[in-house]
Biopython code that builds the backbone (N, CA, C, O; Angstrom):
import numpy as np
from Bio.PDB.StructureBuilder import StructureBuilder

atoms = [
    (1, "MET", "N", (34.044, 46.744, -95.870)),
    (1, "MET", "CA", (35.323, 47.203, -95.317)),
    (1, "MET", "C", (34.931, 47.895, -93.945)),
    (1, "MET", "O", (33.892, 48.549, -93.847)),
    (2, "LEU", "N", (35.765, 47.730, -92.948)),
    (2, "LEU", "CA", (35.563, 48.359, -91.650)),
    (2, "LEU", "C", (35.723, 49.758, -91.713)),
    (2, "LEU", "O", (36.636, 50.232, -92.389)),
    (3, "ASN", "N", (34.877, 50.531, -91.036)),
    (3, "ASN", "CA", (35.097, 51.983, -90.845)),
    (3, "ASN", "C", (36.419, 52.119, -90.048)),
    (3, "ASN", "O", (36.654, 51.475, -89.026)),
    (4, "THR", "N", (37.284, 53.044, -90.628)),
    (4, "THR", "CA", (38.579, 53.253, -90.009)),
    (4, "THR", "C", (38.493, 53.720, -88.559)),
    (4, "THR", "O", (39.246, 53.242, -87.711)),
    (5, "ASN", "N", (37.594, 54.637, -88.270)),
    (5, "ASN", "CA", (37.394, 55.096, -86.874)),
    (5, "ASN", "C", (37.047, 54.009, -85.963)),
    (5, "ASN", "O", (37.588, 53.943, -84.859)),
    (6, "PHE", "N", (36.136, 53.107, -86.368)),
    (6, "PHE", "CA", (35.750, 51.947, -85.590)),
    (6, "PHE", "C", (36.982, 51.049, -85.331)),
    (6, "PHE", "O", (37.246, 50.647, -84.198)),
    (7, "ALA", "N", (37.720, 50.752, -86.405)),
    (7, "ALA", "CA", (38.872, 49.898, -86.254)),
    (7, "ALA", "C", (39.910, 50.519, -85.280)),
    (7, "ALA", "O", (40.539, 49.802, -84.502)),
    (8, "ILE", "N", (40.064, 51.746, -85.332)),
    (8, "ILE", "CA", (41.044, 52.420, -84.395)),
    (8, "ILE", "C", (40.497, 52.338, -82.971)),
    (8, "ILE", "O", (41.242, 52.001, -82.050)),
    (9, "ARG", "N", (39.192, 52.643, -82.768)),
    (9, "ARG", "CA", (38.627, 52.500, -81.439)),
    (9, "ARG", "C", (38.728, 51.052, -80.884)),
    (9, "ARG", "O", (39.044, 50.856, -79.710)),
    (10, "MET", "N", (38.475, 50.122, -81.684)),
    (10, "MET", "CA", (38.504, 48.697, -81.297)),
    (10, "MET", "C", (39.949, 48.373, -80.888)),
    (10, "MET", "O", (40.184, 47.745, -79.855)),
    (11, "GLN", "N", (40.927, 48.818, -81.725)),
    (11, "GLN", "CA", (42.391, 48.524, -81.342)),
    (11, "GLN", "C", (42.757, 49.177, -80.019)),
    (11, "GLN", "O", (43.509, 48.586, -79.244)),
    (12, "LYS", "N", (42.256, 50.371, -79.730)),
    (12, "LYS", "CA", (42.618, 51.030, -78.506)),
    (12, "LYS", "C", (41.904, 50.271, -77.356)),
    (12, "LYS", "O", (42.451, 50.132, -76.262)),
    (13, "HIS", "N", (40.714, 49.802, -77.620)),
    (13, "HIS", "CA", (39.988, 48.974, -76.637)),
    (13, "HIS", "C", (40.788, 47.736, -76.276)),
    (13, "HIS", "O", (41.024, 47.487, -75.094)),
    (14, "ARG", "N", (41.223, 46.935, -77.281)),
    (14, "ARG", "CA", (42.011, 45.788, -77.155)),
    (14, "ARG", "C", (43.252, 46.039, -76.329)),
    (14, "ARG", "O", (43.578, 45.284, -75.413)),
    (15, "VAL", "N", (43.924, 47.094, -76.666)),
    (15, "VAL", "CA", (45.192, 47.455, -75.955)),
    (15, "VAL", "C", (44.854, 47.724, -74.458)),
    (15, "VAL", "O", (45.543, 47.222, -73.570)),
    (16, "ALA", "N", (43.829, 48.489, -74.202)),
    (16, "ALA", "CA", (43.412, 48.793, -72.844)),
    (16, "ALA", "C", (43.146, 47.475, -71.983)),
    (16, "ALA", "O", (43.536, 47.319, -70.826)),
    (17, "LEU", "N", (42.418, 46.550, -72.735)),
    (17, "LEU", "CA", (42.104, 45.286, -72.054)),
    (17, "LEU", "C", (43.423, 44.484, -71.741)),
    (17, "LEU", "O", (43.606, 43.902, -70.672)),
    (18, "GLN", "N", (44.329, 44.513, -72.787)),
    (18, "GLN", "CA", (45.534, 43.687, -72.604)),
    (18, "GLN", "C", (46.371, 44.337, -71.439)),
    (18, "GLN", "O", (46.997, 43.609, -70.669)),
    (19, "GLU", "N", (46.384, 45.624, -71.318)),
    (19, "GLU", "CA", (47.107, 46.248, -70.288)),
    (19, "GLU", "C", (46.611, 45.929, -68.842)),
    (19, "GLU", "O", (47.334, 46.086, -67.858)),
    (20, "THR", "N", (45.349, 45.477, -68.782)),
    (20, "THR", "CA", (44.765, 45.137, -67.511)),
    (20, "THR", "C", (44.825, 43.644, -67.341)),
    (20, "THR", "O", (44.290, 43.138, -66.355)),
    (21, "GLY", "N", (45.457, 42.889, -68.260)),
    (21, "GLY", "CA", (45.628, 41.467, -68.178)),
    (21, "GLY", "C", (44.478, 40.734, -68.842)),
    (21, "GLY", "O", (44.374, 39.523, -68.646)),
    (22, "LEU", "N", (43.652, 41.337, -69.573)),
    (22, "LEU", "CA", (42.434, 40.692, -70.211)),
    (22, "LEU", "C", (42.677, 40.674, -71.694)),
    (22, "LEU", "O", (43.562, 41.350, -72.218)),
    (23, "ARG", "N", (41.875, 39.889, -72.346)),
    (23, "ARG", "CA", (41.936, 39.920, -73.827)),
    (23, "ARG", "C", (40.504, 39.702, -74.290)),
    (23, "ARG", "O", (39.721, 39.058, -73.591)),
    (24, "SER", "N", (40.147, 40.231, -75.467)),
    (24, "SER", "CA", (38.796, 40.041, -75.954)),
    (24, "SER", "C", (38.759, 38.773, -76.762)),
    (24, "SER", "O", (39.724, 38.367, -77.410)),
    (25, "VAL", "N", (37.593, 38.169, -76.690)),
    (25, "VAL", "CA", (37.306, 36.960, -77.410)),
    (25, "VAL", "C", (35.984, 37.138, -78.091)),
    (25, "VAL", "O", (35.144, 37.934, -77.671)),
    (26, "ARG", "N", (35.803, 36.354, -79.191)),
    (26, "ARG", "CA", (34.541, 36.345, -79.962)),
    (26, "ARG", "C", (33.895, 35.060, -79.737)),
    (26, "ARG", "O", (34.537, 34.030, -79.946)),
    (27, "ILE", "N", (32.627, 35.012, -79.311)),
    (27, "ILE", "CA", (31.858, 33.826, -79.171)),
    (27, "ILE", "C", (30.661, 33.870, -80.116)),
    (27, "ILE", "O", (29.831, 34.778, -80.070)),
    (28, "LEU", "N", (30.606, 32.849, -80.976)),
    (28, "LEU", "CA", (29.565, 32.755, -81.918)),
    (28, "LEU", "C", (28.518, 31.786, -81.421)),
    (28, "LEU", "O", (28.871, 30.694, -80.974)),
    (29, "LEU", "N", (27.254, 32.134, -81.480)),
    (29, "LEU", "CA", (26.212, 31.248, -80.943)),
    (29, "LEU", "C", (25.282, 30.898, -82.104)),
    (29, "LEU", "O", (25.140, 31.644, -83.073)),
    (30, "ILE", "N", (24.651, 29.718, -81.959)),
    (30, "ILE", "CA", (23.629, 29.361, -82.965)),
    (30, "ILE", "C", (22.467, 30.299, -82.788)),
    (30, "ILE", "O", (22.096, 30.654, -81.669)),
    (31, "ASP", "N", (21.916, 30.685, -83.865)),
    (31, "ASP", "CA", (20.686, 31.610, -83.805)),
    (31, "ASP", "C", (19.444, 30.643, -83.706)),
    (31, "ASP", "O", (19.040, 29.972, -84.655)),
    (32, "LYS", "N", (18.905, 30.652, -82.487)),
    (32, "LYS", "CA", (17.775, 29.765, -82.222)),
    (32, "LYS", "C", (16.464, 30.341, -82.851)),
    (32, "LYS", "O", (15.404, 29.720, -82.777)),
    (33, "ARG", "N", (16.573, 31.505, -83.448)),
    (33, "ARG", "CA", (15.390, 32.001, -84.201)),
    (33, "ARG", "C", (15.377, 31.496, -85.636)),
    (33, "ARG", "O", (14.410, 31.689, -86.373)),
    (34, "ARG", "N", (16.438, 30.864, -86.004)),
    (34, "ARG", "CA", (16.586, 30.342, -87.448)),
    (34, "ARG", "C", (15.522, 29.286, -87.736)),
    (34, "ARG", "O", (15.229, 28.424, -86.908)),
    (35, "ALA", "N", (14.945, 29.384, -88.961)),
    (35, "ALA", "CA", (13.962, 28.391, -89.337)),
    (35, "ALA", "C", (14.592, 27.020, -89.235)),
    (35, "ALA", "O", (15.707, 26.806, -89.710)),
    (36, "GLY", "N", (13.837, 26.033, -88.578)),
    (36, "GLY", "CA", (14.271, 24.705, -88.529)),
    (36, "GLY", "C", (15.087, 24.447, -87.242)),
    (36, "GLY", "O", (15.413, 23.284, -87.002)),
    (37, "PHE", "N", (15.420, 25.376, -86.447)),
    (37, "PHE", "CA", (16.197, 25.153, -85.272)),
    (37, "PHE", "C", (15.541, 24.250, -84.299)),
    (37, "PHE", "O", (16.166, 23.307, -83.814)),
    (38, "ALA", "N", (14.235, 24.512, -83.975)),
    (38, "ALA", "CA", (13.582, 23.711, -82.989)),
    (38, "ALA", "C", (13.409, 22.184, -83.496)),
    (38, "ALA", "O", (13.519, 21.218, -82.742)),
    (39, "GLU", "N", (13.143, 22.105, -84.781)),
    (39, "GLU", "CA", (12.943, 20.718, -85.400)),
    (39, "GLU", "C", (14.281, 19.987, -85.292)),
    (39, "GLU", "O", (14.281, 18.787, -85.017)),
    (40, "GLU", "N", (15.457, 20.672, -85.502)),
    (40, "GLU", "CA", (16.753, 19.995, -85.505)),
    (40, "GLU", "C", (17.125, 19.640, -83.996)),
    (40, "GLU", "O", (17.791, 18.632, -83.760)),
    (41, "CYS", "N", (16.715, 20.427, -83.046)),
    (41, "CYS", "CA", (16.967, 20.146, -81.664)),
    (41, "CYS", "C", (16.152, 18.848, -81.275)),
    (41, "CYS", "O", (16.666, 17.945, -80.615)),
    (42, "ARG", "N", (14.828, 18.813, -81.734)),
    (42, "ARG", "CA", (14.019, 17.608, -81.475)),
    (42, "ARG", "C", (14.667, 16.410, -82.115)),
    (42, "ARG", "O", (14.768, 15.370, -81.464)),
    (43, "ARG", "N", (15.117, 16.491, -83.367)),
    (43, "ARG", "CA", (15.677, 15.387, -84.053)),
    (43, "ARG", "C", (16.846, 14.820, -83.322)),
    (43, "ARG", "O", (16.922, 13.605, -83.135)),
    (44, "GLN", "N", (17.805, 15.687, -82.880)),
    (44, "GLN", "CA", (18.891, 15.276, -82.107)),
    (44, "GLN", "C", (18.651, 14.710, -80.777)),
    (44, "GLN", "O", (19.344, 13.796, -80.331)),
    (45, "SER", "N", (17.683, 15.241, -80.144)),
    (45, "SER", "CA", (17.185, 14.743, -78.765)),
    (45, "SER", "C", (16.665, 13.347, -78.959)),
    (45, "SER", "O", (16.983, 12.468, -78.158)),
    (46, "LEU", "N", (15.861, 13.095, -80.008)),
    (46, "LEU", "CA", (15.246, 11.774, -80.182)),
    (46, "LEU", "C", (16.352, 10.755, -80.470)),
    (46, "LEU", "O", (16.180, 9.592, -80.105)),
    (47, "LEU", "N", (17.413, 11.095, -81.065)),
    (47, "LEU", "CA", (18.436, 10.210, -81.353)),
    (47, "LEU", "C", (19.094, 9.724, -80.062)),
    (47, "LEU", "O", (19.592, 8.599, -80.021)),
    (48, "LEU", "N", (19.108, 10.508, -79.052)),
    (48, "LEU", "CA", (19.663, 10.236, -77.737)),
    (48, "LEU", "C", (18.703, 9.625, -76.771)),
    (48, "LEU", "O", (19.127, 9.195, -75.699)),
    (49, "LYS", "N", (17.458, 9.560, -77.076)),
    (49, "LYS", "CA", (16.433, 9.278, -76.153)),
    (49, "LYS", "C", (16.646, 7.962, -75.358)),
    (49, "LYS", "O", (16.428, 7.921, -74.147)),
    (50, "ASN", "N", (17.063, 6.918, -76.046)),
    (50, "ASN", "CA", (17.278, 5.616, -75.372)),
    (50, "ASN", "C", (18.753, 5.247, -75.450)),
    (50, "ASN", "O", (19.050, 4.053, -75.408)),
    (51, "ASP", "N", (19.677, 6.149, -75.557)),
    (51, "ASP", "CA", (20.996, 5.837, -75.720)),
    (51, "ASP", "C", (21.577, 5.530, -74.275)),
    (51, "ASP", "O", (21.404, 6.334, -73.360)),
    (52, "VAL", "N", (22.243, 4.391, -74.105)),
    (52, "VAL", "CA", (22.731, 3.994, -72.771)),
    (52, "VAL", "C", (23.781, 4.995, -72.263)),
    (52, "VAL", "O", (23.755, 5.379, -71.093)),
    (53, "HIS", "N", (24.651, 5.391, -73.092)),
    (53, "HIS", "CA", (25.733, 6.340, -72.690)),
    (53, "HIS", "C", (25.190, 7.682, -72.321)),
    (53, "HIS", "O", (25.697, 8.317, -71.396)),
    (54, "GLU", "N", (24.163, 8.143, -73.020)),
    (54, "GLU", "CA", (23.560, 9.422, -72.741)),
    (54, "GLU", "C", (22.842, 9.315, -71.316)),
    (54, "GLU", "O", (22.922, 10.267, -70.540)),
    (55, "LYS", "N", (22.190, 8.237, -70.996)),
    (55, "LYS", "CA", (21.493, 8.056, -69.789)),
    (55, "LYS", "C", (22.557, 8.012, -68.633)),
    (55, "LYS", "O", (22.297, 8.571, -67.568)),
    (56, "GLU", "N", (23.717, 7.378, -68.817)),
    (56, "GLU", "CA", (24.741, 7.342, -67.825)),
    (56, "GLU", "C", (25.368, 8.766, -67.574)),
    (56, "GLU", "O", (25.665, 9.164, -66.447)),
    (57, "THR", "N", (25.534, 9.460, -68.675)),
    (57, "THR", "CA", (26.127, 10.849, -68.581)),
    (57, "THR", "C", (25.189, 11.711, -67.877)),
    (57, "THR", "O", (25.593, 12.482, -67.006)),
    (58, "THR", "N", (23.899, 11.626, -68.216)),
    (58, "THR", "CA", (22.918, 12.545, -67.583)),
    (58, "THR", "C", (22.862, 12.218, -66.086)),
    (58, "THR", "O", (22.857, 13.127, -65.255)),
    (59, "GLU", "N", (22.820, 10.947, -65.746)),
    (59, "GLU", "CA", (22.778, 10.574, -64.352)),
    (59, "GLU", "C", (24.002, 11.079, -63.503)),
    (59, "GLU", "O", (23.909, 11.504, -62.351)),
    (60, "TRP", "N", (25.167, 10.972, -64.234)),
    (60, "TRP", "CA", (26.414, 11.455, -63.529)),
    (60, "TRP", "C", (26.366, 13.009, -63.349)),
    (60, "TRP", "O", (26.702, 13.533, -62.288)),
    (61, "LEU", "N", (25.935, 13.718, -64.428)),
    (61, "LEU", "CA", (25.779, 15.186, -64.339)),
    (61, "LEU", "C", (24.918, 15.559, -63.246)),
    (61, "LEU", "O", (25.248, 16.487, -62.508)),
    (62, "GLU", "N", (23.751, 14.869, -63.058)),
    (62, "GLU", "CA", (22.802, 15.239, -62.058)),
    (62, "GLU", "C", (23.366, 14.918, -60.633)),
    (62, "GLU", "O", (23.030, 15.586, -59.655)),
    (63, "SER", "N", (24.196, 13.916, -60.564)),
    (63, "SER", "CA", (24.765, 13.581, -59.265)),
    (63, "SER", "C", (25.903, 14.518, -58.847)),
    (63, "SER", "O", (26.167, 14.628, -57.650)),
    (64, "VAL", "N", (26.553, 15.162, -59.724)),
    (64, "VAL", "CA", (27.630, 16.066, -59.353)),
    (64, "VAL", "C", (27.254, 17.517, -59.464)),
    (64, "VAL", "O", (28.025, 18.378, -59.040)),
    (65, "ALA", "N", (26.125, 17.820, -60.005)),
    (65, "ALA", "CA", (25.676, 19.238, -60.208)),
    (65, "ALA", "C", (25.507, 19.969, -58.851)),
    (65, "ALA", "O", (24.945, 19.401, -57.914)),
    (66, "ASP", "N", (25.957, 21.133, -58.752)),
    (66, "ASP", "CA", (25.749, 21.917, -57.535)),
    (66, "ASP", "C", (24.575, 22.907, -57.794)),
    (66, "ASP", "O", (24.823, 23.982, -58.340)),
    (67, "CYS", "N", (23.361, 22.598, -57.441)),
    (67, "CYS", "CA", (22.220, 23.358, -57.698)),
    (67, "CYS", "C", (21.716, 24.131, -56.532)),
    (67, "CYS", "O", (20.624, 24.699, -56.559)),
    (68, "ASP", "N", (22.536, 24.150, -55.484)),
    (68, "ASP", "CA", (22.077, 24.933, -54.297)),
    (68, "ASP", "C", (21.823, 26.389, -54.666)),
    (68, "ASP", "O", (22.618, 27.048, -55.335)),
    (69, "GLY", "N", (20.641, 26.865, -54.180)),
    (69, "GLY", "CA", (20.368, 28.289, -54.486)),
    (69, "GLY", "C", (19.626, 28.494, -55.839)),
    (69, "GLY", "O", (19.175, 29.614, -56.082)),
    (70, "TRP", "N", (19.481, 27.547, -56.677)),
    (70, "TRP", "CA", (18.802, 27.684, -57.964)),
    (70, "TRP", "C", (17.354, 27.642, -57.726)),
    (70, "TRP", "O", (16.864, 26.961, -56.825)),
    (71, "GLN", "N", (16.663, 28.373, -58.539)),
    (71, "GLN", "CA", (15.219, 28.361, -58.385)),
    (71, "GLN", "C", (14.583, 27.752, -59.669)),
    (71, "GLN", "O", (13.360, 27.642, -59.760)),
]
sb = StructureBuilder()
sb.init_structure("model")
sb.init_model(0)
sb.init_chain("A")
sb.init_seg("    ")
for serial, (resi, resn, name, xyz) in enumerate(atoms, 1):
    if name == "N":
        sb.init_residue(resn, " ", resi, " ")
    sb.init_atom(name, np.array(xyz, "f"), 0.0, 1.0, " ", f" {name:<3s}", serial, name[0])
structure = sb.get_structure()
């Protein structure tokens, strides 16, 4: 169960954000430290290695990417 003080502080924070025209969002990310993560990435990459559509998509992304100033 959530700590009541924390829940109240979070609600006040959300209200303050909303008053400035913002809203909070939650983004969940895959934990790349998880066992098997690298192996699963490799497995999926190998599935796409010789895929025609993947090659076309990659070439298109490279042609439209704005990489100016990247190092």
